[in-house]
N, C-alpha and C positions, 0 to 999 in steps of 0.2 A: 693705337694699334693694341692689340693684345698679345702678351706674352702666353710664352707656351708655359704650361707647369712644368716641373721636373720630370714628371710619370712620362708626359708626352714625349719632352725631348728627349728621353734616356730611351724611348721606343726608336724614336726616328733616329738619331744616334747609332742604334744596334742595326737597326733595317739596312741604314748607309753604309756601315759596314760587313753585315753578310753580304751587300750586293759588289762591294770595292772586292772581298775576297773571292768568288764568284766569278767576276770578272777576271782578275790577275789568274785564277788557276785556269781559267778557258784561254785567257792568253798565254800560258804559260804551256800547256799542252799543244796548241797550234804551231807554238815555235819550235818545240820539240819535233812534231811529227813532219813538219812540212818550213826546213827551217827557212830563213828569206835572209835579207842581207844584213838583218839584225845576227842572225844564227847561223853562220855559214857553215859551220862544222858539225856534221852529226853527232850528238850526245854519245851514239855507242859505240863511235869511235874514239872518241876522246876517254871514253870510260875503259877503254882496251888499253890503256895506256901512252895513247900516243898527247901527251899533255902539253897545254903551250907554255912557252918559257916562262918563268917565276920571275918577278921580281922580289928580293928582299927588303925588308924594311927594319934595319935597326940592329943591335944585339937582344936576343929574346934569352928564355929559359930551354926552348924546345929546339931540338934538333929537325931537320927536314927529312922526313920520311924516304927511306930510300924503294924505288919501285921495284916490284917484285918481278925476280925471272919469267914467271908466265901470271896470264890474266886468271882472276880468279875466275868462276861461272857467275853469270847475275843471279844476283839476289835480286827476286822481281818483288819482295813483299816487305821489305825494309831499306829504310832512306833516309838521309841527314838533312835538317834544314838550319842554313847558317844566317843570323843576322849579318848585315857588313857594316853600319856603322859603329867604327869603336872594338867592333868582334873581327871583320877580316879585313877592314881596313881603318888605319889612323884617321881619325876625323870623321866629317860628313859626307858620302857620297854627292848629296844635293847642293851643299856647300862649294864643294870644287867644280861641279856642274856649272852652277851659276856663275861663280867667279871664272871661270871658260868661256861664258856667253857673254859677262859682261865686259871682258875685254876683246872680244870678237865685236862691241856695240849693239847686241840686240837689243839693250834696253836703252831707253833715256832716263834721266834722274827720275822722272815726274812718273815715268809708269814703274819704275822700283819704288818711291815713295808711295803710291796710290796703292801698290798692290801690298806694301809692307802694313801699313793701315789699317786695310781693310782685315789682311789675317790677325793682326794685334787686335785687334776691337772683339775680334770674334773669341780668340783664344784668352786674352788678359781681361777685356773687359768686363764680360759676363752680363751685357746688356742685351744680349740679342734676342731680337723676335721672331717670328715666323718668316718675314722677308729678309733680316737678316741673316738668319742660315739659310736659305735658300740662296742668296748673293753670295755666300761665302763658297757655297759646294760650287756653282755657277763659274766662281773666278778662280780655285783652287789653282789651276797653273793656264791662269791668262796668259804667262807672259810667253806663252807659245803657240798663242792664235792667230791663225792665217799661215803660220810655219807649217812645211810638209813634215811628214813623218821621217822621209829619207834624208831631210835635211839635216833634222836632230840626230838622227844615227850616226849621218857622215860626221856632223861636228861632233858626237861622243865619243866617238871612235880618237877624234885628232884629242879631245879634254883627257881622254884616259892615259893615252900616252904622255900627256904633258903634266899632269898633277895627279893623276892617281895610282900610277903604275910602281912608283916607289915606296906608296905609302901601306901595301899590302901587308898585313903580320904575318911572316912566313910561319910561325908556331900555330897560328891558326889555319894555313894554308896545308899544313903538314896533317893537321886534323880530318879536313878534307879530301886529301890526298888520301888517307887511310880509309875513309870510307868506300873511295873508287876502287881500291885496292882490293877490298873485301867482296867486289863486284856489286856495290849499293850505287844509286844514283842520288846525286846531292845539288839540291837546289839552295840559291841564296832568296832571301825573305828580307825585303826593306820597303820600303816608303819612296823610295825614290823611281822613278819614273819609270816602266818597267823595260822601255827601250835600252837605258841606261843602265840596267839592272842584267839585262840579257849580254850586253856586250863584257860586264866585269867579268859574266860567269864565262863567257866565250874564252875570255882572255885568260884564265883561270882554270881552264879544261873542266870545269863543270856540266852540271847536265840541263842546269836553266835556270830560270829565277822567279820568284814571283814577285811583282812590284806595282806602284799604283799607277792605274789605266787610265791615259786621258784620252776622252773622246774624240774619233775622228771622223770627217766624212770625206770620201774620195780620196785618201790619204792625208789629206789636211787637218789640223787640230785645229777644234771649236773653242779650247780654252777651257772647256768642262770638265770635269773630272764624272766616271762612272763610279757612282756610289762616292766613296770617301779615299781619302789617302790610306794608303795598307799600313795602319799602326796602332797598336794595341789590340783589340778584340780582332779586328780584321785581319790580323796577321795567322790568328787563329782559324778563322774564319774559310781564308785561303789554302791554309795546310789540309785543315779536313776535307776542302773541298776537291784538291788535288789528289788526295789520299784514296777518295769514294773513285776518280777517273782513272786512278794508276792502280789500282787494285793494291793499296798498301796497308800493311796492318799498321797502325798508329802505335802500339804497345810495341812494334819491332823496331819503330823510329827515333831517332836523336836530334834533337835542338839543341844549337847553341846563341848564345844570347850575352851582351853587356848590360842592359836596362831591365830595369822593374817594368818598366812598360810593357816587354815581352812575357810577361808571367802567362799570360794566356796562353800563347804559342807554345811556351815549355812545357806548361801544364797537360798539351794535349797528347803528348808523346810520350815513352816509357821511359826514356833517358833523358836527362836535361842536364845541360852544363853550364855554370854560366863563367864566361869568357871576358876577360877585364871588367868584372863587373863594378856598377857602380853601388853605394852603400845600400840601397834600398833591395837591389837584387843581393848581395853579398850576405845579407841579413835573412833574408827568405832560402838561400841557397841552403846555408848551413842548418837552419831549422827544418829543412825536408831531405838534408842528407845529399843536395845534389853537390855534385864534381864541382870544384872551381879551379879554374886555368887563368893565371895573370900572366901576360907576355909584356908588361909593361916593367918601365928601368923608374925608380924611384918612388915615391908614396902611392901605394897600391889605390889609393882612394882619389888620386887623382886622374880626373878624365884628359886626354890628349884630342885640343882642338876645336873641341864642341861645346859651347854653352850649353846649359842646360834645358833650355826649351829645345835645341835641335835634340835631344837626347829621347824628348816627348816626340820627336816622328814632324814637328813641326816646319814647313815650308816658308813661312813667316819668318822665323829666324835665321835662314838662310838668305832668304832675298834681302833683308835686313842687311847681314854681313855683305851680301855682294854692294849694296849700296854703299857701304862703309868702304870695301875694299876701292869702288870706283872713285870717290870721293880722294881717297890718298894716292 
């Protein structure tokens, strides 16, 4: 079997990233315009000041923003985009999700081991050919194949309460509230499944979420991704696609992230903020004059609860971690 050339592989990855971004933006707009079980509270109502209760996560340097006496008029051309893992939340949302699914016996040990091997082979081995790449994309969310979307939404609500609510950085949450108070809309942008991302967004009183879109037919997951994980350049594509649909002026928008993998997204907007940055992003932020916010205690270079492979948005690491959790 012949292997792809570097150019062919790069073009294919870019095509999949663009497809993932477009699919995510389409899903975000659909959820905002016609809220479903995933997004049951209108974004307009939340933006007006009726914010869901906010969990507090540990001591931080930033205080919580006080709600304004009166809602600011809507600012329709400016918005804010927040990464989730280690930016809005301690650790990786997909890890917490997989851990919750494992505790509910959604997987067998062989399921997890097989999925982790396929993902690690693609991400680390560097030996993929055309069929390997196709197989990787088709199995990107194979652990939900055959499950209904509503089932994942329902269990996602439970897992948020059990494992995520107490891990929200209140300093980052305050930054999001600052944009809401200014009449701007706020979206999460994450590699985690869009249904889970929408739950996190709704619980925090935000506008919506851009996340990885898993293909479904008649409300049942096929186990394949639409495009690719919403990671790296795919996030930038998603932000641009959403801006086009919502009439946003990206020069007036702000993006927040902890990871150098999100430099494409941070570079797509007028104002970029590094939150709890990894060493690569900290270096770029200093070089480009971007603001840096660090809400962690202890050594600033230390990441909390996420191995570096997860910082790259790899579901493989999350599933492997879920397997380790199951074995313990």
